[in-house]
N, C-alpha and C positions, 0 to 999 in steps of 0.2 A: 914564626907567625907571632906577631906583637899581641900583647895579652892589658885588660887595664884590671887595677887593682881597687876592687871598689870597700871602701869602709861599713861594715854595716853596725849598729846596735844593741851592744847583746848582751843587756842589764847595767852594771855602769863601767860597762867596758867596752870593744869591737874588736867584732872580728873581720878578715881582709880577707877578700873573696879575690881569687885572678880570674877573669873572662877575655873571649880570647875578642878584640875590639869585633873582628867580624860580624861577631855576631850582638854586643850588648847594640840593642835597639835604645836603650835608653837608661839614664839614673833619678827617678822622681820621689822631689820629699818634698814636704812642706816647706810652701814659699817665703823668703824671711825678709819680711815688712820691720821697720824700724821698730821698734818695740817702745816706748812709753821710757824715758828720761827715769819716772820718779813715780811711784805706782801709788801713792797717799794720792799726787798732785791729782793722780790720774782717777782718782779714785774720788774725792772733793771733785773735782768735775763734770761728773758723771751723774753723780746727786746734786748739782747746779745745776744740771739740765735732766730734768726727770724725760720722760720720752709714755706722750700718755696718761704721765700722773701726778696727784698734787709732790710736793717733797715727803719725803722723808720726815720732815720734826714735822708735818702738818699731820702727816698720817698716824701716827703713834703717838703724837697730843690725847691725852685723856688716857690712854689705854693702858691696863692694872696687869696686863699677861700679855707677855710675846713671844715670839719663837722664832730663832733665826732659823731655817731647815740648809744643812751646808750639808756639800757633796767631805765624801771620803780621801782617802787617801789613794786610793784605786784614780784620782786624780787628780791634775799638777794647779788645778788654781789656787790661785797665792790666800788661804783664809783667814794667812797670822797678818797679814797687812792688812786685810779689805775688812774686816771685822771688826778693828780696834778704832775703826774711824766710825761706822757701822752704829757702835757705841760710842760711840763720842758724840752725834748728832742723835741717839736717843736719849741721853742723859741731861743734853741741852731743852731739850722737848720735855722734864718733867719726869722721863720712864728713868726708875733707877737698876742698877746691874742684880739685884736680887729677885727683878720683877721680868728678867730676860734670862730663859732658856737656853739653847745651844740641842739641834736635834742633829748626830749624826744622818745624814740623809744611807743609807747604808741598801735599799733593797733587799737584796738577802744574801751582802755579801753577808761574809763572819765579823764579829765583833771588832773593832779597830783595839790595839789594847791602850793600858794607860799615856807607855812612851810615842807609838804612833800619832795621839792625841795629841801632846803635849809638840812634837815634831810639825803634824799641820799646823796646829792650830795656834802656836806659839805663847812661855809664858806668860805673857799679861791677861792672853783671853783667859787660856786653865787657870789666873789663882782669880779673874774678877766673876765668873759667870760658872754655871752648871753646863756641864756638857753630855749629855747620854746618846749612846749607843740606839739604834733604832731595829724595834724586835720584831720581826717581820711572825712571825710564828703562833707569839703568846696573845691572848683571844683577850688578855684581860688588860693587854696595850694598846691593844684596837678600836674601835667603832663601826660596827654594823651600819652604811647609809645606803643601802640597798639596789636598786641596782642604776645606770647608769637608760635612756631611750634606746640605745643600741642592744643592751640585752648585758654590759658590766657590772659585774658585783661591785660594790665599792667599799671596800676595807684600808682606814685609814688608822694613821698610831694618834693617840685618845689624846697626845700631851701638845700635836699639832691643831688638832682640831679644835680644841679648847679654849687654844690660843686667842686671845682678841685681837689682834693683829700678830703677821704672820710674813717670815719675806723669805725667797730662796735666794742661795747664796751658791751660783756655780760658773761653770765654763759651753760656749759654741763651737760644739765641735758635728764634725755628720756623722753621725750613726746611720748604726742596720734595721735598729726596729721604728723607733721616731724617725726619720730623716733626721737631724741634727739633734745632740746632746743639748741639753739648756731646755730655760725655763721649761714649760708645766711638768717635765721630766724632772726633776726636786720633788714633786709629791712623788708621781708613779716614771717608775717603779718604788722612785727614792727614801718615802715615807707610809711608800701602802702594804697592805696586807697581800700573803702570796697565795692568792683567791683572785682579787687583780691581775698580780702582773704577771698573773699566768693564764688573765683572760687578756687583752694584750697583746704580750707575746706570740698566744700563738696569733692573737689579731692578725698579725704579722706574719707569716709566714704562710697566712693562707695564697700570697702569690707566689711564686716561685722561684722569685728571685727578691735577695733585698732590698730594702727602701732606704740603703743609702743615699746621701742626699734630695731625695725625694719631700719637697721644702712643705708642697697643703698632699696630704696624705691619712687614711680612716685609722691609723695609730696616733696619729699630734693629734688632728681634732679629739678626739674623747679623750688621748691625757691633758688639752686643757677645757674639756668639758669638768672631767674630776676635782681642776685645781681650784677652776670655776664654787664647784658646788663646795667646795672646804674654806672660801675665800682668802685663800693664796691665790690676790690680786698683784704680787708688786713680788720682782727678782728684783737682786746682783746680781750679771753676770758678765764672763771675762772675754773679747777673744785670745785665745795664748797661741805664741809662737809653737818652735817642734820642738825647743828646750823650756818652754812652761815662764817666758815672758807676757807680759805681757801688750796685749798690744791697743786695746782699747775697752774700756769696759761702758756696761748697756744698765742703768737703772730706770723701771717704772715697771709699764704694766706690762706681764708677764704673756703676752699678746706680740704688743705692739714692742716693747721695749729687742723681744726678741729678734722679731722684722727685722730690725733693725742689727742688730749681732750677728746675723746671716751673712745678712749681705758682706761683713766683714770677711765674717767664715770663709767667703766664700773665696777670698780676694786670697787666703795664706795656706787652705786647704788641697785647694782642684786643680789639681795639674793634666796637662793637657798631656795627651802618651800621640803618637803619630799611626797607629795601627796595634791592633790589636798578637800580641806577644807569643809566642807559640808555649812561653817560661816565663814565670812571674815571679820574680826570687825576689821573697819578701819578709821586714826586720817587726815583730809581734812590738818594737815601744813607740810608742812608751806602759801600754798592758804589757808587761813584764810578768805577771807577780805565781799568777794562775793561771792554765789554758780558759777556764770562766771571763776570763779578760781578752786572753794572748786570742781569741779566737774570732773577735774584732779584725782579725789580718785576712780575714777570709773573703769577707766580701768585699775589698777596694784588691785583692787582689782578683776576683772571682770577676771585675768591673776590668781586667787590663787584659785578659787570658782569654787567648780561647774556644773553645767547646774543643771537649778534648785534648787539651789543654793542659800541664804542670803544673802547678802547685806550690811550689819553695818555701816551708813560714820554719822561720828561722826564731827560737822565742828559749827563752833560759827555767817561768815558770819553775822561782823554786817552796814552789807551792802547791805541785803537784798539776793535775786534772778538774779540781773541783773543790773547793773547801770544804763544802754547806747542800754538796752535788753529789756527791762521791758512788751514790749506787750510780747513775747516771754512765759512768763508762761501763754497764755489763750491756748497757741497751745500744745507744751514738750511736755504735757502726753498722744499724742498720737502714732496712732502703727509709725513707721517709714518710711511703704510706703503709708502711711495716710499720713505726711508731706513731703513727695518726691512729692507726686499726687498735695499739697495745691500748694507750691513751684513750680510745672512743669504749674500751671495753673495761676500762677500768687499773689493768694488770699494770698501769705507772699512776702511782697518785701526786705523783710533782707535775706541774704542766708548767711552771717557771723550763726545770730542766725538760722537759718532753718538748716546749717552743725548739729551744734551743737545740736540742739535737737537732729535729728538725732542718731547724735551717742548717748545719749542719753536712745532716745528707744529704740535702739540695746543691750544694759547692759537688762532692764526693761526687755527685749523680750529673755534673755538667762537667766538672775534669779527677785529672787526678790529684791526693792531696798527700807529696812530703815532708817529712817532717822531721827538725831537729832542735833537738830542744835537751837542759841538761834533768830536767829533772819533770818530763815522762818521761817515764818508761818505755823502751820498747814492747812490751806487752801489751803494756796500754793506751800507748799507740796505735797499735795493731785493732783493738777489741773498737776502737773508735772508727775505725776504717780507714786509716792515717799509715801510709808506709813510713818507718823510719828507720835513721841512717844519724852513722855519729859524727861527719861531718858535715862541712856544708859545700866541703869539694868532693864529696863521694853522690852523696846526692844530684848536683851537680853534672855532674859526669855519669850518671846515670839515665838523669833525663832528657842528655845530652848521644848517648842513643838510643834512648827510646822514640826520641824525635825524629833526630837525626841531625845531622854535620853544620846546616843550614841555619838550626833553632835561632830564631830569636829572641832575647829575652832581655825583658822592663825588673828594673830593680826598685823593688819601695823600700827604705831605708824605715819608712817611720811608716807604716802600712796602717793599723788602723787610727789614723790620725788623718788619711788620703783621701783626697777625691778621686778619679781617677776618670776621666773626661777622651774619648775616644776623636780623633778627630777626624780618622775617613770615615 
């Protein structure tokens, strides 16, 4: 029997998996469009051609308190290359370095360490401007802005809200909650309080399946409203390839520049799959740090697999399930209905964790989920409702016995950054 060897990214290394050719439906990865030759030149080009907005120099002229809201080390955005050019443009408009603060859009992730900040933002930026981690739990660090028309409570980082100019820096990639990351997502959940993030996350799981790749949806519209409310009108977003290289940059209005970026994002991340697979083997790369990030693997795999099929998640997760939401392990393996009721009854206080636990349950209720992970223990995996295996080979062999020898297998090498579309 002929077999094909497939490479799956696993943290900084790879795992080689042998799959019978008769079973292999295909190996699917983001499309390798040519990256720009010079990131700095691309940043300058995007700034010179704003989308739906005046130039950055025009926008910051006369401002006294500027905030750059930038994504954290769970994203590959090359902030160390982008921000020095933003600083140069701001300086040219009369804004001094000491008037500029970078707020790291952690959402509800853990704080970045000094070493991680240096690696992410680069020595020049660290030396020149103040950089702070967003604190989503501290009432003193947040400002309450009431509710949106749809009833979402708005709690925002005080430093960001009080700045007289703010710009978001991030990347545009398919995402299960607002359809695509990027744009207004740098505000919510990036620099929002827990109550706001919980509300929009719970909004996303009212539907039985994720909003991955859905451009216009209720969550995206709510994010845009929140961003407009605090005056975050401007973004610098990139579209990256699977290795974090820049395909194109976009500067301008938080909605118009984002929409332009989504079109390029589709060209990179959308992959055509001829039919739903019986088994989807999916690597969590590049979202490998903890399952709180690696869970994005589930939604791409869910789009590619048959109902009642099997998803095999391959993820290192060196920081375990969730550094900042550890208690969710105790209830995330329950049914989606049970988790919703527990939250409604006040038995679960963490609304963000409750929403993600519901999303994981919704996938489990359609498909079996196997997991191969060096960082998520077998005990924790079982509590999450997953079936743990020591190796990919063990998981794949077990899946083939469950589904049958003729099962079709689809491989997603970078599942969190992939948008599978079924041709059939």
